[in-house]
N, C-alpha and C positions, 0 to 999 in steps of 0.2 A: 895852296894859296890861302893866305890869311887876309881877313878883311876887318875893317874897323867896326865898331859897334853901330855906327851910323849906316855903313854899307850893309851890314847884316840886317838891320831893321828895314832898310830899303828893299833888300832881296825878299824878305818875308812879306812885306806889304805888297810888292809887285806880284807875288805868287799866291797871295792869300785867296782862298776860295770862300766865297760868301755862302754860308749854309742857311738854307731856308727850311724851317721845320713846319710841316703841315700836320695839324692835329685834326683827326677825323672826329667830327661830332655826329653821333648817331641821331638821325631824325627818327622820331617815333613813327613806327610803321603800324598800319592797321594789322591787328593780330587775327582778325577773322578772315579766312580765305574765301568763304562763301556764306550764303545765308545759313542761319542755324537750322538744325533739324534734330529730331528725337525729343527726349524728355530730360530735363535738368532736375536732379534730385539734390535737396539741401543736405549739406554735410555738417554735422555737429551743431553747436549753438552759435548764435550771432556774437561777434566780438565788438567791443566799443573802441572807436578810434576818432581822432580829430584829423582834419586835413588842412594843409596850407600849401599855397603854390610856391614855386621856386624863387619868388620874390619876397617870400616870408609873409604874404598876406594870408590870414586865417579865414576859414569859412565860418560865418556866423549866421544864425537863423533869426530872421526878423519876424516875430509873431504877428505884428500889425499888418504887414504886407504879404505874409506867407512866402517870403523869398529867402534864398540863400545868397549872401553877398560875401565878396572877398575884401577883408578889412585889415589894415595894419593895426595890431593891438599893442598898446603900450602897457607894460606891467603884466598882470595876472592872466590866467587862462580861462576865467569863468565865463567869458562871452563866446568862446569857441563852441561851435556845434559839435555834439557828440554823435557820431554816426554808428548805427548798428550795422555791421558788415556781415552779411550771411554769405557763406561760400556754397558753391554748387559743383556737381560733376555731371558730365555727359560724355559717354564714350563715342557718340556719333559725330561730335563737332570737331572739325579740323582747325586747330589753333597752333600757335607756336608753343614751345614747352613752358614758357613763363606765364602764359595767359591763364587766368583763373576766373570763371564765371562768378559774379557776385551780385547781390542786391544791396543797395544802400538805403537805410532808413533813419528817420529821426522821430522819436516818440512813436506815434501811430501813423506817421506819414512815410511814404517811400518815394524815392526819386524815380521818375519815369521819363522816357524819351518817346515822343510821338509827334506826328505831323498834323497840323490843322488842315482842314480841307482846302483852304485857299492859299497854302504855303508850300514851298518846295523845301524849306529848311526845317529839320527836326527841332522841336522845342523841349527844353528841360523844365520839368515842373515837379512840385511836391503834390502827391496825390494819395488819398486814403484808399487802401486796398482792402476789400472785405475778405478776400482769400488769404489763407495763411501762408501761401507761397512756399509750401514744403516741396511741391513739384511744379515745374513750369514747362508746359509743352511748347515746342518751337513754333507751332502753328496757332497757338492761343494768343489772345490779346495781352495776357500777362507777360509776354516776352518783352514788352516795353520797359519792364522794371529791371531787366537783366543787362549788366555791363561786363566787359572783359577787363579785369584788373591785370595790367602788365607792368612789371617792375624791371627797370634796367639799372645797371650799376648797383650801388648800395641802397639808394633811396628814392630814385625818381620813378614815380608811378603814373600811368595813364589809365583812364577809364573810357573804354570804347563801347558805344552802343551795340548790343547784340542785334537789335532790330534794324539799325541803320549802320552797317559797316563803314568805317572811315570817318565817322562822326564821334567826337570826343567831348567829355565834360571839360569846360574851360573857364578861365577867369580873364578879365580884361587887364590890359596894362595899366589902366586908370584905377585908382583906389575906390572902394565903396560901391562897386558896380555888381549887379546880379550875375551869378554864374549862368553860363549858357552852353549850348552845343556849338561846336565849330569843326571844320575840317582841319587836318594837321597843317595845311599850307597857310593858314591864316596868321600872318605875322603880327596882327594886333591882339592875339590871344595867347594865353599860357595854358598848356595842356598837361604839364608835368606837376605832380603833387608829391608832397612828403606826407606819409601816413604815420601818425604818432599815436601811441597808446595813451 
């Protein structure tokens, strides 16, 4: 049976199956499966990095207000905060294979995550630490400086609080806002960062 081009096209259109492609987007999961335990030992020397969220806002340090803000930078890199990232190991902690315990510092300040007595939400702040943080005990107050660095894909990295599992360092969707802690379900926050040398 022969058919004309128009009939052939009609047959194809009648039998065309619409294909729907679903792309799975991995939600960042908390990497800490339970409260930390044991002792964390620093590995090697701190390395310097800058961070920007996946909307290309760089983290900058405001000396006057003692805050870290996410800002879109035009031109050079000189305003970007340079973080000293110290790596740690702990055989007792159960995490996914990609999670790495780290401490983030700027000059003589370290990022910490703690709760105020009247708040249920952990607060991210810059804090001077008198300890050298070569070892951090899970039951010590210094565990507030520890975050789990988890990288997915080629370059998306999250920083989850070791003290408060499920809470992540985040930026706002709005420009020039301070960085904060949030839970991964908060659609108003960005928790994925690019770590750059």
